C-alpha positions in Angstrom: 19.0 35.1 -53.2 22.3 33.6 -52.2 22.0 35.2 -48.8 18.4 33.8 -48.4 19.7 30.3 -49.6 22.5 30.4 -47.0 20.2 31.5 -44.1 17.6 28.8 -45.2 20.4 26.1 -45.3 21.7 27.2 -41.9 18.3 27.0 -40.6 17.9 23.4 -41.6 21.4 22.5 -40.3 20.4 24.2 -37.0 17.2 22.3 -36.9 18.7 19.0 -37.6 21.4 19.6 -34.8 18.6 20.5 -32.4 16.7 17.3 -33.2 19.9 15.2 -32.7 20.6 16.9 -29.5 17.2 16.2 -28.4 17.3 12.7 -29.3 20.7 12.2 -27.5 19.4 13.8 -24.3 16.2 11.5 -24.5 18.5 8.3 -24.9 20.5 9.4 -21.8 17.5 10.0 -19.6 15.1 7.2 -20.7 14.0 4.6 -18.1 13.8 1.5 -20.4 13.8 -2.3 -19.5 15.3 -4.7 -22.0 13.7 -8.1 -21.6 15.4 -11.3 -22.5 15.2 -15.1 -22.0 18.3 -17.1 -21.6 18.5 -20.9 -21.5 21.2 -22.4 -19.2 22.1 -26.0 -19.5 22.7 -26.6 -15.8 19.7 -24.7 -14.3 17.5 -26.8 -12.1 13.9 -27.0 -13.2 12.7 -25.3 -10.1 14.5 -22.1 -11.3 12.8 -22.5 -14.7 10.9 -19.1 -15.2 12.7 -17.2 -12.5 13.7 -13.6 -13.3 16.7 -11.3 -12.6 16.4 -7.5 -12.6 20.0 -6.3 -13.6 21.0 -2.8 -13.6 24.6 -1.6 -14.0 26.4 1.9 -14.1 23.9 4.1 -12.5 26.4 6.8 -11.6 24.6 10.0 -10.8 21.2 9.2 -12.2 18.0 9.0 -9.9 15.7 6.1 -10.4 12.1 6.8 -11.1 10.0 5.4 -8.1 6.9 5.3 -10.2 8.5 3.4 -12.9 10.2 0.9 -10.9 7.0 0.5 -8.9 5.7 -1.5 -11.8 8.8 -4.0 -11.5 7.6 -5.1 -7.9 6.7 -8.8 -8.0 8.3 -9.4 -11.6 11.8 -10.3 -10.5 13.1 -12.9 -8.0 16.5 -11.2 -7.4 17.9 -7.8 -8.2 21.5 -7.5 -9.2 23.7 -4.5 -9.5 26.6 -4.6 -11.7 28.7 -1.7 -10.0 29.3 2.0 -10.6 26.3 2.5 -8.4 27.6 5.9 -7.7 30.5 8.2 -8.7 32.4 11.3 -7.2 30.3 14.0 -6.0 27.1 12.1 -5.9 25.3 12.6 -2.5 24.9 9.4 -0.6 21.3 10.4 0.1 20.6 9.9 -3.6 22.5 6.6 -3.6 20.3 5.5 -0.7 17.0 6.5 -2.4 18.1 4.4 -5.5 18.9 1.5 -3.4 15.7 1.8 -1.4 13.6 1.6 -4.8 15.6 -1.3 -6.0 15.4 -3.3 -2.7 11.6 -3.1 -3.1 11.8 -5.2 -6.3 13.4 -8.3 -4.7 16.5 -9.4 -2.7 19.4 -7.5 -3.7 23.3 -8.4 -4.5 25.8 -6.0 -5.7 29.5 -5.8 -6.7 31.7 -2.7 -6.8 32.5 -0.9 -10.0 35.7 1.3 -10.7 33.7 4.7 -9.8 32.5 3.2 -6.5 36.0 2.6 -5.4 37.0 6.2 -6.4 34.0 7.6 -4.7 33.0 6.3 -1.2 33.2 2.4 -1.0 32.7 2.4 2.6 29.5 4.7 2.3 28.1 2.6 -0.3 28.7 -0.5 1.6 26.9 0.8 4.5 24.1 1.9 2.4 23.6 -1.3 0.7 23.5 -3.1 4.0 21.0 -0.8 5.5 18.8 -1.4 2.3 19.1 -5.2 2.8 21.5 -5.7 0.1 24.5 -8.1 -0.2 27.9 -6.8 -1.3 29.8 -9.5 -3.1 33.6 -9.3 -3.0 34.9 -12.4 -4.4 32.1 -14.1 -2.7 29.8 -17.2 -3.5 26.1 -17.2 -2.2 23.6 -20.0 -2.8 20.1 -19.1 -4.1 17.5 -21.6 -3.2 14.1 -22.5 -4.8 11.8 -25.3 -3.8 14.8 -27.3 -2.4 17.2 -26.7 -5.5 20.0 -24.4 -5.5 22.2 -22.2 -7.8 25.5 -20.3 -7.0 25.7 -16.5 -7.4 29.2 -15.3 -7.5 30.5 -11.7 -7.4 34.0 -10.8 -8.6 35.6 -7.7 -6.8 36.8 -4.8 -8.9 40.3 -3.8 -8.7 41.1 -0.1 -8.0 43.3 0.1 -11.0 43.4 -2.4 -14.0 47.1 -2.8 -13.6 46.3 -4.6 -10.2 44.8 -7.5 -12.2 41.7 -9.4 -11.6 41.5 -12.2 -8.9 40.5 -15.6 -9.9 36.9 -16.5 -9.3 36.4 -17.5 -5.6 36.7 -21.4 -5.1 33.3 -23.1 -5.0 32.3 -24.9 -1.6 32.0 -28.6 -2.1 28.2 -28.4 -2.1 28.3 -26.0 -5.2 31.0 -27.7 -7.5 28.1 -29.0 -9.9 25.6 -26.1 -9.6 24.5 -23.7 -12.2 26.5 -20.5 -11.7 25.7 -17.0 -12.3 28.8 -14.7 -12.1 28.6 -10.8 -11.8 31.6 -8.7 -12.7 31.7 -5.0 -13.4 34.1 -4.8 -16.2 34.0 -7.5 -18.8 37.6 -7.2 -19.5 37.8 -9.9 -16.5 37.1 -12.7 -19.1 40.8 -12.1 -20.5 42.1 -13.2 -17.2 40.5 -16.6 -17.1 41.3 -19.5 -19.5 37.8 -20.8 -19.4 34.5 -19.0 -18.4 33.7 -20.6 -15.1 29.9 -19.7 -15.1 26.8 -20.4 -16.9 25.8 -16.7 -17.1 28.0 -13.8 -16.6 26.5 -10.3 -16.0 28.9 -7.2 -16.8 28.5 -3.5 -17.5 31.2 -0.8 -17.4 31.4 -0.2 -21.3 28.1 1.9 -21.4 28.0 0.3 -25.0 30.3 3.3 -26.0 27.6 5.7 -25.2 28.1 7.7 -28.4 27.7 5.3 -31.4 27.6 6.0 -35.0 25.6 4.0 -37.7 27.9 1.6 -39.5 30.9 2.7 -37.4 29.8 1.8 -33.9 31.4 3.2 -30.9 34.4 5.2 -31.9 36.0 5.7 -28.5 36.2 2.2 -27.2 39.6 0.3 -27.6 39.9 -3.0 -29.5 38.7 -5.5 -26.8 35.6 -3.2 -25.9 34.8 -2.8 -29.6 34.5 -6.5 -29.8 32.7 -6.8 -26.3 30.7 -3.6 -26.2 27.2 -4.6 -25.2 24.7 -7.1 -25.7 24.7 -11.0 -25.6 27.9 -13.2 -26.1 28.3 -17.0 -26.1 30.9 -19.6 -26.3 31.3 -23.3 -26.5 33.6 -25.2 -24.0 33.2 -29.0 -24.8 35.6 -30.2 -22.2 34.6 -27.9 -19.4 32.2 -28.3 -16.5 30.4 -25.3 -18.0 30.0 -26.1 -21.5 27.9 -23.2 -23.0 28.7 -20.0 -21.0 26.9 -16.9 -22.0 27.5 -13.1 -21.1 25.5 -10.1 -21.1 27.1 -6.8 -21.0 24.7 -4.0 -20.2 24.7 -0.4 -22.0 24.1 0.7 -18.4 21.5 3.0 -16.9 23.7 6.1 -16.3 26.2 8.2 -18.3 29.8 9.4 -17.9 31.0 13.1 -18.5 28.0 14.2 -20.5 24.2 13.3 -20.1 24.0 12.4 -23.9 23.8 9.1 -25.8 23.7 8.2 -29.5 22.3 5.0 -30.9 23.0 3.6 -27.6 20.0 4.3 -25.2 20.3 3.8 -21.4 19.0 0.3 -20.3 17.9 -2.0 -17.4 17.3 -5.6 -17.8 14.7 -8.3 -16.8 16.3 -11.7 -17.6 14.0 -14.8 -17.7 15.9 -18.0 -16.8 15.1 -21.0 -18.7 16.2 -24.6 -18.2 17.4 -26.5 -21.2 15.1 -29.3 -22.6 16.5 -32.8 -22.3 18.3 -33.9 -25.5 19.2 -30.5 -26.6 22.9 -30.7 -25.4 25.7 -30.9 -28.0 27.8 -34.0 -28.0 
């Protein structure tokens, strides 16, 4: 009887472990688009309703052509938040991923730390051939029906001890424009006294990748446990950007193991909304 009970208990434990492992494998391989709407105080009316397809931390995953075919025509721009590849990822796979993404809309990208450790020149060449623009402390102006906003890409330092550069100075014609800023590692916000953009897009953290109910991601340090994934907002009453917001993506790919827990892989479709008159805080 005791032996039978032990075998029964062991069987239950093994079945539970198998189910958890299957779930972790599924979360790491899923193609899922997280949709969100963000209201920006300085967004011109011409950009109201425009959509950004944002993807970060692809690493070694391969994008599904059939899945992303449904995204064609649904986004005005594609923004890549870095770690588009990693070491030992064939450039051919990177080119295929970029070709899929370029079909969604005009493509802009920043480097991530793994891009710099892998093949930055090869990635830059692949981006260029796919029609993408690599932003390395650069500003570009996006236009819509005569109105403009500014897109800024912050370059990734090879080592964190190298420090992050200050945001590139805005040209005179962009000083008062709504600004969207892309940076791979959200720790960059520790290097600026004020958030200099209406919307900041970041990745890097993977949301911790392995998270536990009630405890969250145990392997993230103090800063990243606070800024792990999701939306964040501030209020800067005496700044040109009074209401900066930041999205940190859980990322599409995985590091070390192709497993996630309570932290499924994601891509993003972000709808921009112009703030209604009279909604500003005094």
